[in-house]
Each structure stands twice: as C-alpha cells, then as structure tokens.
N, C-alpha and C positions, 0 to 999 in steps of 0.2 A: 622720784622724778629728778635726773642729776641734773637736769640743765635750770631745776629753779636756785634763784639769787637767795641767799640766808643774810639777814642783817643783823638775828640775835636770835638765840635760842627761842624756839617755837614752843605753845603748848601740845601737848601730848595728841594725838593724832586720835584718842578718845574724848577728851574735852572740845576738841576742833568739831566731833562730829556730834556732840551736845549744843555745840554754839550752834550749831546749820540747824538744829532740830528748833532749838527754842526761837532763834530767828524766824525761822519760816512761818511758825505758826504764830508766833507777834506779826509780822511783817504779812502776812496772809490777812488777819483779823482787822489791823489797821487801815492797809490799804484798800480791803474791801468796802471798811465804813465810807472811806472816804470816796471812793468810786460810787456807791451807793449813795452817798450826797450830791452827788455830782447828778447823777442819774436822776434823784428826785427833784433837783433845780432844773431838770430839762423838762419831764413829764408830770411833775407833780404828784399831787398824793393817789392817783390811777398806778402808780408804779407798785403802792402796797398794798393795794387792794386784794390784785390776784399776782401770785409770784409766778404763776405758770409759765411768763413770758423767760424765765431764766434759760428753760430747755425748750422753749416753742419754737414756732416758724415764722410766727407773726412777724411782717415788714416793718410794721409800726415800732418794733420795738429792737430791732437788729442792732440800731447806733447805742442803746443801752449795752446790749450782750457785747457787744465790739469792747464798752468801757470795761465792763466786768473781768473779760477772759484778759486783758491787757493789764487791769490792777493785780489779778491774779497772778501774773506772769513775772511782775513787778514782786508782787509781796513775798511770792513764795518761793523764787528763786534769785532775783537778780539781788533782793536787796540782803539777804544770808549771804550770798558770798562776796560781796563789796565789806558787808560787816567784817567778815572774817579777817579778810585780808587787812581790815583798817587794824583792826584790834592786835594782830599778830605783828603789827608797826612796819608794817614793808609796803612800799608802793605796789599797785596792782599790778604794773607791767613785770617787776622781777618775781613778784609772788606766784603768779601764775604761769609766767612765761608768755610774753607778748613782743618777743624779736619779730622784728621785720619778715614778712613771709617771702620766699621765693619765687619769682614769676614762674619758673618753670614747675615746681611743687604745686603751686594754684592749680597750672593747667591739668598737671597729672590727678590732683583732686576730681576735678571736672569730667575727667576723663573716669576715673573709677565710676562716681556717681552716675554717667551714665552708663556705662558697661554693666552696672548691678543692678538696673532698673529690671529687666526681664528675671534675674534671680530673686530679686526680694517679690516680686509678682506671683512667683511660682511659691515662694514658702508661705506669703499671703494666704493663696488658695487653697493650701495644705491646711493653714492653721483655720480657715474658714470652716474646713470640713471637722473640726473638733468634735467628739461625740462623747456626752456622758454616760456613767453607767444609769440603769433605771432608779438606783437608791437617791440619785443625784440629779435628777429630771428636773427638779424644783428649781434647782441652781443653775441650770444650764438655762431652761425657760428665762430668768430672770437675767441673766447675763446676753441672751440674745436680745432682749428688751431694751436692756441698756445699749445695747450696739445699736440697735436699730433707731433709739431715739437720740443718740449722738451723732448717727450719719446724718438724719434729716436735718437737726441742726446746721452740721457742716454744709449741707448741700445749701440750706437757706442762707447761710456767711458767705458761700462763694456765689450765691446770685449776684452778680455785679452789672448795673447799668449804663454806668459812665466809666471813663477814664480814671475818675478821682476815687470810684469805689473800687477800681481795680489798685490805686498805688494803697490805700488805705489796708486793704487786704495784706500787698504784700509788705506794709511795714507790720501789721499786726500777726498776720497770720506766718512769715516768712522771717523776715529781719528781729523783731523782738523775741521771738522763743529761739532763733540762732545766737544771739547774744546774752538772754538770761538763762536757759536751759545749760548751753555749753558751759557758762561760769561757773553755774550749782554741780551740775553732775562730772564733767570732766574735768573742771578750774580744782572748785574745791573738794569734790564728794572721791573722786578719783585719785586726787593727792594725797588725801587724807589717809584711804584707806591703803595707796601704796608705803604710806610710812608705815602703817601699822601691820601688814602682810608680809612687806619685804618682797612683795610677790607682783609684779606690775600686772601679769595676765589676770591674775586671779583679781585685781583691782579695777581692772577694765573690766571683766565680764560682770563682777558683783556690781560696779556703776552701772553697768548698761542693764543689768535684771532691774534694778530700782527704777532705773530711767525709763522702761517701758511698764513697769507694774504700775507707776503714781500716774500716769494716764488712764487708768481704769477702763483700756479697751482691750478687751480679752480676746477677740478676732483678730486681734492686729498686733496680740502680743510678741510674736516670734520675728516679726519682718521688725520691728520696732528695737527688739533686744539686739537684733544684729545690725542695724543700725547704730545705736549705741556703741555696740562694740569696735565698730569700723571707724565712728568718730573720736575713741578713746585711742586706739592705735596713731589714727594720724596724729591726735595731740603728743602721744609718748615718744612716737619716731621722730615725728616734724620738728619739738621742741618748741611749739609756737602753741597757744592756742587758736590763733587767726584760721589755722588749716582744719580744725574742728567745725568751727564757726561758720567758713565758708560751705562744708559740705553740707551741715544742718540746712544753710540758706537755702542752697541748690535744692536739695531733699522739699522742702515747704515750698519754695518758689515754684518747683516744678505742677506742683498742684493747682497752685494759684493761675498760674499761665495757662495749663491744660483748660480748667476750667473758664476762664476766660475765652478761649479758641473754640472751645464748644459751644458755648453762648454766641460768639459772633457768627458760628456757622450753622446756629439752629438745632444745635446737637444735645437734645435732654442729659442734664448731670445724671440721672439715674445709670446712663451708657457706663458712669466711671466705675459702677460696680463689675461691669465684664473683666472676664481676663483676656489678656493677649493673645490672639492667635497665633503661637508660635509655637513650630514643631520642638519634638524634646531635644535635638542636639542644641537649639538656639538656646535652652537654659544651661546646656552643659558649655557653649561655647560663652555665655556671660560668666559663667563661675570662674571656667578658667581666666577669661580676661581680668577678673577682678584680682582673681589671686595675681595674677602676674603684674598687674597695675598697683598694687599694696607691694610687692616686693622689690618693684622699680624705685615707688615712692619710699620705701625704707634704704634701701641701697644709697640713693640720691642724698636723702637728707642727712646720711650719718659722711 
C-alpha cells in the first residue's frame, strides 16, 4: 500500500499478523465477558439457565443478542486493528489511510454496489446449490443446519416494530460492521499481507477469503468473498479506507432497509430467500456495469 505514511520502521508483517490474532482472541474474550455482564444485569439469572437464546428467535432475548453481536464486533475486529496501529506508533489516519474521500468517487462506489446487486444474487444462487459427495453428506447436513439456524436468527433480528429498532439495526448491522470489519480485514489484514507477499492482488483475495470464511456461513461464502475483494480493490485503488467502509455500509444497510420496507408492506421476511426474477442477460449487464464502474473508479482515483 504505497499511500501509507510511515513514521518509523514497522514490525514485520508476520509479527503484525500474530499481534492481530492474539488481540482478536483476547479482545473477544474480554468484550464478551463485559457483554454477558451487561446482559446479566438486564435479565438476571434466567440468562444463564438456558443458553439457547444465543442462537434462538425469542424476541424477549433479542436485545441480549444485539449486545453480544456488537460486543463480538468490537472485540474480534475493532480492538485488534486499533491496537495494531497504536503499538506501531502511528496515528490511525496515517497508518491505515483515511484521506478525505472524493464526493465523485463516493457516488461511484454507490453505483458499483447498486450495479452489482443482480450479479451477487446470481452468485449466491449458485453457491446455495452446492452439493457434497456421499462421503461428506454428514458435513453437508451440518452446514445446512447451521445456515438455516443463522438465517432464522437473522430474520428475528431484522423484525423491526418501530423506527427506533430500525435505527438500532442500522447501527448494529450496517455501521458497526462497516467500520470494525473494514479496519480489521482491509486496513490491518490486507495491509499486512500486502507487505508480506509484495503482491496487492494476492493480499486482496486472501483477505477476502478469510473475511468470508470467518463468518461461518457456507452457503453465502462466494458472494461474501467477492464483496470482500471488491472492498479490497476500493481501498487499494482509492487510497482511503473510507471507500471500503462506505461500500460495506451500503451493502448491509440495503438488507436492513429492504427488511423494513417488507414489514411496512406486510411482505413476509421469508421472501428474502427468493431469487430475483431477472432474465439471464440482466446478470450479464450487471457484471459488465460493475466491471466498467470499477475501472472508472480506478482511473478517477489515480
């Protein structure tokens, strides 16, 4: 990342990766304990009697799930990235690259995310058709059960009864992950891998692979990896982490807004699983537009 400002000699990228892993483990433990403490103060001992609420759909425990999910984002992603910049002796603005974004490029990022929607939906549909050989059917059943459980929990979280719950979801599902995950995966991980391999494309795709894998949602692995790679190129070409954060926010906020719209119009959230009714050439147009917009972004950023 040639736009990164250096104030002194940094630790080796291998050491930086070890620091990130260590801080992620410690941060997850510490912040989860704090989150559970807050949840205990709200719910009392009942929260410890049956831990099924963690992956359940009982609306009584949704605030607890939101607290725990937010705590995990902070401990697992935000804290390690901030700590790495701190111990390397640089300000976060210079270490990760937070130069002021260009309004024209911000608009281009918005258009990229809009144009890519059909393409990502097509890739997701392909991913969901994944079939394992007979010898691995047990793994396939486990993966499908985990995916279904995660989907039910997500739908429960996306049920919004008021404007307040809508704004909470925008903050928890869109804003916090956009900041925390981009700092971790693009800012910290991609930056370290770029220094290690001296190949920005390898760093971008490897970071995207880890970004998708860590979500543990196997039937959405491919579209999430493509999103991660897209965020990585926005960061690399744009020279600012703001572009990747904005794109990530748009992607997640779209899901929250779509769920809000569906509930306001009495459309069941189960319809979100349905694929778009688009002719094959619509996906081709989406792919071409996305490619051209990325090229335009790269040219304008330089």
